[in-house]
C-alpha positions in Angstrom: -8.2 30.2 -76.5 -9.9 30.3 -79.8 -8.9 29.3 -83.3 -10.3 31.7 -86.0 -9.8 32.7 -89.5 -6.9 35.0 -88.5 -5.2 32.2 -86.3 -4.9 31.4 -82.9 -6.3 34.1 -80.4 -5.6 34.5 -76.8 -8.4 34.9 -74.3 -8.3 37.0 -71.0 -5.9 35.5 -68.5 -4.1 33.2 -70.9 -0.8 35.2 -70.8 0.3 33.3 -68.0 -0.1 30.0 -69.8 2.8 27.6 -69.3 1.7 24.5 -71.5 -0.1 24.5 -74.8 -0.9 21.1 -76.5 -3.1 21.4 -79.6 -5.6 18.8 -80.6 -7.0 18.8 -84.2 -10.5 17.6 -84.7 -11.8 17.4 -88.4 -10.3 19.6 -91.1 -8.5 22.6 -90.0 -7.1 25.2 -92.6 -3.4 25.2 -92.4 -3.5 29.2 -92.6 -4.8 29.1 -89.0 -1.4 28.4 -87.8 0.8 30.6 -89.7 1.0 33.0 -86.9 1.4 32.3 -83.3 0.1 34.8 -80.4 2.9 37.0 -78.9 1.6 36.7 -75.6 3.0 33.3 -74.7 6.0 34.8 -73.2 5.9 32.1 -70.2 5.3 29.2 -72.3 7.3 26.1 -71.5 5.7 23.5 -73.5 4.3 23.7 -77.2 3.1 20.6 -78.5 1.8 20.7 -82.0 1.9 16.9 -82.8 -0.3 16.1 -85.7 -1.4 19.7 -86.4 -1.4 20.3 -90.2 1.0 23.3 -90.3 3.4 23.6 -93.0 5.5 26.6 -91.5 6.5 27.0 -88.1 6.2 30.8 -87.5 9.1 33.1 -86.7 7.4 34.2 -83.7 8.3 30.8 -81.9 11.8 32.6 -81.3 10.2 34.9 -78.8 9.0 32.2 -76.5 12.3 32.7 -74.4 11.1 30.3 -71.5 10.2 27.3 -73.9 11.6 23.8 -72.7 9.7 21.5 -74.9 8.9 21.7 -78.8 7.1 19.0 -80.4 6.4 19.0 -84.1 5.9 15.3 -84.6 3.8 14.4 -87.8 3.4 17.9 -88.8 4.1 19.2 -92.4 6.8 21.6 -91.3 9.8 21.3 -93.7 12.2 23.8 -92.2 12.6 25.4 -89.0 13.1 29.3 -88.7 16.6 30.8 -87.9 14.8 32.3 -84.8 15.1 28.8 -83.4 18.4 29.9 -82.2 16.8 32.1 -79.7 15.3 29.5 -77.6 18.4 29.0 -75.3 16.3 27.3 -72.6 14.9 24.7 -74.9 15.6 21.2 -73.7 13.7 18.9 -75.9 13.0 19.1 -79.8 11.1 16.5 -81.3 10.9 16.4 -85.2 9.7 12.9 -85.8 8.2 12.4 -89.2 7.9 16.1 -89.7 9.4 16.3 -93.2 12.4 18.4 -92.2 15.5 17.5 -94.1 18.0 19.8 -92.6 18.3 21.8 -89.4 19.6 25.4 -89.5 23.1 26.2 -88.2 21.5 28.2 -85.5 20.6 25.0 -83.6 24.0 24.8 -82.1 23.1 27.9 -80.0 20.8 25.7 -78.0 23.3 25.3 -75.2 20.6 23.6 -72.9 19.4 21.1 -75.4 19.2 17.5 -74.0 16.9 15.7 -76.6 17.0 16.1 -80.3 15.1 13.5 -82.5 14.2 13.6 -86.0 12.3 11.0 -88.0 12.9 7.8 -86.2 11.9 4.3 -86.9 8.3 3.3 -86.3 7.9 0.0 -84.3 4.2 0.0 -84.1 3.3 -1.3 -87.5 4.3 -4.5 -89.5 6.9 -2.6 -91.6 9.0 -1.9 -88.5 11.2 0.9 -89.9 11.1 4.2 -91.4 14.4 5.4 -92.7 14.1 9.3 -92.9 16.7 11.1 -91.1 17.7 14.8 -90.8 21.0 16.5 -91.6 22.4 18.4 -88.7 25.3 20.9 -88.6 28.5 18.8 -87.5 29.3 21.5 -84.7 26.0 20.1 -83.1 28.5 18.0 -81.2 29.4 21.1 -79.2 26.2 21.1 -77.4 27.6 19.3 -74.2 24.0 18.9 -72.5 22.8 16.6 -75.5 21.8 13.2 -74.5 19.6 12.0 -77.2 20.6 12.6 -80.9 18.4 10.6 -83.4 17.7 9.9 -86.3 20.2 12.0 -88.0 22.3 11.5 -91.1 25.6 10.1 -90.4 27.6 12.4 -92.5 31.5 12.2 -92.4 31.9 15.6 -90.8 29.5 14.7 -88.2 31.0 11.4 -87.4 34.4 12.8 -87.0 33.1 15.0 -84.3 31.1 12.6 -82.4 34.2 11.8 -80.2 33.0 14.9 -78.4 29.8 13.5 -77.5 30.8 11.2 -74.7 27.6 12.1 -72.7 25.3 10.6 -75.2 22.6 8.1 -73.9 21.0 7.5 -77.4 22.5 7.7 -80.7 20.9 7.1 -84.1 22.4 7.5 -87.4 21.3 7.0 -91.0 23.2 6.8 -94.3 26.4 5.5 -92.4 29.4 5.3 -94.8 32.0 2.4 -94.6 34.9 4.9 -94.9 34.1 6.2 -91.5 34.1 3.0 -89.7 37.2 3.7 -87.4 35.9 7.2 -86.6 32.5 5.9 -85.8 33.6 3.0 -83.6 36.2 5.2 -81.7 33.5 7.6 -80.8 31.0 4.8 -79.7 33.6 3.2 -77.7 34.0 6.4 -75.6 30.2 6.6 -74.9 30.0 4.9 -71.7 26.7 5.9 -70.9 25.1 5.0 -74.2 21.9 2.8 -73.8 20.4 2.9 -77.1 22.2 2.6 -80.5 20.6 2.8 -84.0 22.7 2.5 -87.1 21.6 2.3 -90.8 23.7 1.8 -93.7 21.5 1.5 -97.0 24.2 1.9 -99.5 27.4 0.4 -98.2 28.4 -2.3 -95.9 28.0 -1.8 -92.1 31.3 -2.2 -90.6 31.8 -2.2 -87.0 34.8 -4.4 -86.4 37.0 -1.5 -85.1 34.8 -1.2 -82.0 37.0 -2.9 -79.4 34.6 -2.7 -76.6 30.9 -1.9 -76.8 29.4 0.5 -74.2 28.7 -1.5 -71.0 24.9 -0.3 -70.4 23.6 -0.8 -74.1 20.1 -1.6 -73.7 18.7 -1.3 -77.2 20.6 -2.2 -80.3 19.3 -1.8 -83.9 21.4 -2.6 -86.8 20.3 -2.2 -90.5 22.9 -3.0 -93.2 24.9 -5.7 -94.7 27.7 -7.1 -92.5 30.7 -9.3 -93.5 30.4 -11.1 -90.0 28.9 -10.9 -86.7 30.4 -8.2 -84.7 32.8 -9.7 -82.2 31.6 -7.4 -79.3 28.0 -8.6 -79.6 28.5 -11.2 -77.1 29.7 -8.6 -74.5 26.3 -6.9 -74.2 25.3 -8.2 -70.9 22.5 -5.5 -70.3 21.1 -5.8 -73.8 17.2 -6.4 -73.9 16.3 -5.6 -77.3 18.1 -6.5 -80.5 17.0 -5.9 -84.0 19.0 -6.9 -87.3 18.0 -6.2 -90.8 19.7 -6.7 -94.1 22.7 -8.2 -92.3 23.1 -11.2 -94.5 24.7 -13.2 -91.8 25.3 -16.9 -91.6 25.1 -19.7 -89.1 27.5 -17.9 -86.7 24.8 -15.3 -85.8 22.8 -17.3 -83.4 25.7 -18.5 -81.4 26.8 -14.9 -80.9 23.5 -13.9 -79.2 22.0 -17.0 -77.7 23.8 -16.5 -74.3 22.9 -12.7 -73.8 21.5 -13.0 -70.3 18.9 -10.2 -70.6 17.9 -10.4 -74.1 14.0 -10.2 -74.2 13.2 -8.9 -77.6 14.8 -10.2 -80.8 13.8 -9.0 -84.4 15.5 -10.5 -87.4 14.4 -9.1 -90.7 15.0 -8.6 -94.6 17.5 -11.5 -94.8 19.5 -10.8 -91.6 20.1 -14.5 -91.7 20.7 -16.0 -95.2 20.4 -19.5 -94.6 17.4 -22.0 -95.5 17.2 -23.5 -92.0 17.0 -21.3 -88.8 17.8 -23.6 -85.8 17.8 -22.4 -82.2 19.7 -25.1 -80.3 20.7 -23.4 -77.0 20.1 -20.3 -74.9 17.7 -17.4 -75.2 16.5 -18.1 -71.8 15.1 -14.5 -71.0 13.6 -14.1 -74.7 9.8 -13.0 -74.5 9.3 -11.8 -78.1 10.7 -13.2 -81.4 9.9 -11.7 -84.8 11.2 -13.1 -88.2 10.2 -11.3 -91.5 11.1 -11.3 -95.1 13.4 -14.2 -95.2 12.9 -15.5 -98.7 15.2 -18.4 -98.5 14.1 -19.8 -95.2 12.1 -23.1 -95.3 12.4 -24.4 -91.8 12.4 -23.1 -88.3 13.4 -25.4 -85.4 13.4 -24.5 -81.8 15.0 -27.3 -79.7 13.7 -28.2 -76.3 14.5 -26.0 -73.3 15.5 -23.1 -75.7 13.8 -19.8 -75.2 11.4 -21.6 -72.8 10.0 -18.3 -71.6 8.8 -17.1 -75.1 5.3 -15.5 -75.0 5.0 -14.1 -78.7 6.2 -15.4 -82.0 5.8 -13.4 -85.3 6.7 -14.6 -88.6 6.0 -12.3 -91.6 6.7 -12.7 -95.3 8.7 -15.9 -95.2 6.9 -17.5 -98.0 9.4 -20.3 -98.6 8.6 -21.6 -95.0 7.0 -25.1 -95.5 5.2 -25.6 -92.1 4.9 -24.5 -88.6 8.1 -24.0 -86.6 9.2 -27.4 -85.1 9.2 -27.3 -81.3 6.2 -24.9 -80.6 4.9 -27.5 -78.2 8.1 -27.0 -76.0 7.1 -23.5 -75.4 4.8 -23.8 -72.5 4.5 -19.9 -71.9 3.8 -19.1 -75.5 0.6 -17.0 -75.7 0.5 -15.8 -79.2 1.8 -16.7 -82.8 1.3 -14.7 -85.9 1.9 -15.6 -89.3 1.5 -12.8 -92.2 1.6 -13.6 -95.9 1.7 -17.1 -95.1 2.6 -20.0 -97.6 -0.1 -22.4 -99.0 1.8 -25.2 -97.1 1.1 -23.6 -93.7 -2.6 -22.9 -94.4 -3.0 -26.4 -95.6 -1.3 -27.8 -92.6 -3.6 -26.0 -90.3 -6.7 -26.9 -92.2 -5.9 -30.5 -92.2 -5.4 -30.4 -88.4 -8.7 -29.1 -88.0 -7.6 -25.9 -86.6 -8.9 -23.5 -89.2 -12.7 -23.5 -89.9 -12.4 -22.6 -93.5 -11.7 -24.0 -96.9 -8.0 -24.0 -97.5 -8.5 -22.7 -100.9 -9.5 -19.3 -99.5 -6.9 -16.5 -99.9 -5.6 -16.0 -96.4 -3.0 -13.2 -95.7 -2.5 -14.1 -92.0 -3.2 -16.3 -89.1 -3.2 -15.3 -85.6 -3.0 -18.1 -83.0 -3.9 -17.1 -79.4 -3.6 -19.4 -76.3 -7.3 -19.8 -74.9 -8.1 -18.1 -71.6 -10.6 -20.8 -70.7 -9.4 -22.6 -67.6 -10.7 -26.0 -68.9 -8.8 -25.5 -72.2 -5.5 -23.7 -71.4 -3.7 -25.9 -73.9 -5.8 -25.0 -76.8 -5.3 -22.4 -79.4 -7.9 -20.1 -80.9 -7.1 -19.2 -84.6 -8.1 -16.2 -86.2 -7.9 -15.6 -90.0 -6.4 -12.2 -91.0 -7.7 -11.3 -94.4 -7.4 -7.5 -94.2 -4.0 -6.4 -92.8 
């Protein structure tokens, strides 16, 4: 296959191609991808991730055998109506693809199992992206769909979610308070649900109407102001990952989650907890990773002895009122790494006075990374790295 001024050109023997994954090196004119070859009749996989295309050509509707289409981080803003011809399509990935709305023809994809839009990015320190796409409400009629994320939680969509009892992953953005009962009723019927992501940027995130949470829920991400901790949170015996942001919850939060038997990853961010003192007094026995970020009121963190004893990594980010290192770090014998970003002057000074940082305490420091030494003769020592360019 060659890429020339007139676009992608097939070479001899390539009409039998089953999978096409495009890698772009250097600057490639967007016009090269305005047209796709018509010879890809047997193509099953088309992966255009990071390809700088603006328009997905109408010809894609001719790829009758296509099972997998990936447009992640392209510049595509809309799908052609011919997408409805891809009746064998099983996976459609549109993450960070600038697509705001899907055409109504999408409901013709009766074999579609995985539909994901612009989802949160967990690889960087900002944690979440909030882009979501709008889908036709009758997308709920696609009975093969198992993954629906990250889509706009319109009232018309939420009212039809009760038809999607087969879902394993659900991600909704712009959730409105008025549809609490419909949303909770639908989630309560999703007995196979493993991953749930809800984002309410403009109104309270109310989930009290959910009587019983899906029994196999593994990952839960809630972003939005809540009046109280959901009563069903303590029921999540299979939960391994929990992220709470903008919740504004008080002291009752930790008591609701400390005994979750399989919780391994916990992230609390954007004032998910609104107190000055964060004290872990019991539980968290399976916790491996703890991240706390953007708590403007927080000035003290306490980890009591025998709490989260298996913790391996701790990240504290943008807690500028924090006066010092968390109390109880010496109890965490399995701790391998501690990271501070946007640290307060008090923390820098404390480490400097202890002789742990080999630099002047007046130097502007954006972050400190503490890693347990691998040296057999110094297993209890920490290696400190200054992070000045995040």
